[in-house]
C-alpha positions as a Markdown table, in Angstrom:
| # | Residue | x | y | z |
|---|---|---|---|---|
| 1 | Met | -6.7 | 24.1 | 2.2 |
| 2 | Asp | -9.0 | 22.4 | 4.7 |
| 3 | Glu | -9.4 | 18.6 | 4.3 |
| 4 | Lys | -12.9 | 17.4 | 4.5 |
| 5 | Arg | -12.2 | 13.8 | 5.4 |
| 6 | Val | -14.4 | 11.7 | 7.7 |
| 7 | Ser | -11.5 | 9.6 | 8.9 |
| 8 | Pro | -8.1 | 11.2 | 9.7 |
| 9 | Arg | -5.0 | 10.0 | 7.9 |
| 10 | Thr | -2.1 | 8.6 | 9.9 |
| 11 | Lys | 1.3 | 9.2 | 8.3 |
| 12 | Cys | 3.4 | 6.1 | 7.8 |
| 13 | Lys | 6.6 | 5.1 | 6.0 |
| 14 | Lys | 6.5 | 1.3 | 5.9 |
| 15 | Leu | 8.4 | -0.7 | 3.2 |
| 16 | Ile | 6.1 | -3.3 | 1.6 |
| 17 | Tyr | 5.9 | -5.9 | -1.1 |
| 18 | Ile | 3.1 | -5.1 | -3.5 |
| 19 | Lys | 1.9 | -8.2 | -5.3 |
| 20 | Leu | -0.3 | -7.6 | -8.4 |
| 21 | Val | -3.0 | -10.2 | -8.9 |
| 22 | Asp | -4.3 | -11.1 | -12.3 |
| 23 | Leu | -7.9 | -12.0 | -13.3 |
| 24 | Glu | -7.2 | -15.7 | -12.5 |
| 25 | Gly | -6.1 | -14.8 | -9.0 |
| 26 | Gln | -2.5 | -15.5 | -9.7 |
| 27 | Ile | 0.4 | -13.2 | -8.7 |
| 28 | Asp | 1.5 | -11.5 | -11.9 |
| 29 | Arg | 4.3 | -9.2 | -10.6 |
| 30 | Gln | 5.8 | -8.2 | -7.3 |
| 31 | Val | 7.4 | -4.8 | -6.6 |
| 32 | Leu | 8.6 | -2.9 | -3.6 |
| 33 | Gly | 6.7 | 0.1 | -2.4 |
| 34 | His | 5.8 | 2.2 | 0.6 |
| 35 | Ile | 2.7 | 2.9 | 2.7 |
| 36 | Leu | 2.5 | 6.7 | 2.9 |
| 37 | Asn | -0.6 | 6.9 | 5.1 |
| 38 | Ile | -3.5 | 4.9 | 6.4 |
| 39 | Ser | -7.0 | 5.8 | 7.5 |
| 40 | Lys | -10.2 | 4.0 | 8.2 |
| 41 | Gly | -11.1 | 4.5 | 4.5 |
| 42 | Gly | -8.0 | 2.9 | 3.0 |
| 43 | Val | -4.2 | 2.9 | 2.5 |
| 44 | Arg | -2.2 | 5.3 | 0.3 |
| 45 | Ile | 0.8 | 3.6 | -1.3 |
| 46 | Leu | 3.7 | 4.7 | -3.4 |
| 47 | Ser | 4.7 | 2.2 | -6.1 |
| 48 | Pro | 7.5 | 2.5 | -8.8 |
| 49 | Leu | 5.0 | 1.1 | -11.3 |
| 50 | Pro | 1.4 | 2.0 | -12.1 |
| 51 | Ile | -1.0 | -0.4 | -10.5 |
| 52 | Glu | -3.5 | -1.3 | -13.2 |
| 53 | Thr | -5.3 | -4.1 | -11.5 |
| 54 | Lys | -8.3 | -4.2 | -9.1 |
| 55 | His | -6.7 | -6.7 | -6.7 |
| 56 | Ile | -3.3 | -6.5 | -4.9 |
| 57 | Met | -1.8 | -8.2 | -2.0 |
| 58 | Met | 0.6 | -6.3 | 0.3 |
| 59 | Ser | 3.0 | -7.6 | 2.9 |
| 60 | Thr | 5.3 | -5.7 | 5.2 |
| 61 | Leu | 9.0 | -6.2 | 5.6 |
| 62 | Asp | 9.8 | -6.4 | 9.3 |
| 63 | Ser | 13.1 | -4.7 | 9.9 |
| 64 | Gly | 13.1 | -5.6 | 13.6 |
| 65 | Asn | 13.1 | -1.9 | 14.4 |
| 66 | Lys | 10.2 | -1.1 | 16.7 |
| 67 | Ser | 10.4 | 2.7 | 16.4 |
């Protein structure tokens, strides 16, 4: 199947914190997840929980490994 994307995806396997933000702008929950790929159009993430909010904050975990 040919992909018809304007921007190519770059594979990535980066561990991140995903912070779910509620309607008042407060962090409701925080879970660990992974960035699977990234493109000019967005980021695809894998989360152990469904993300049912419009707003999230993500922060990476720096392992010190530069590879």
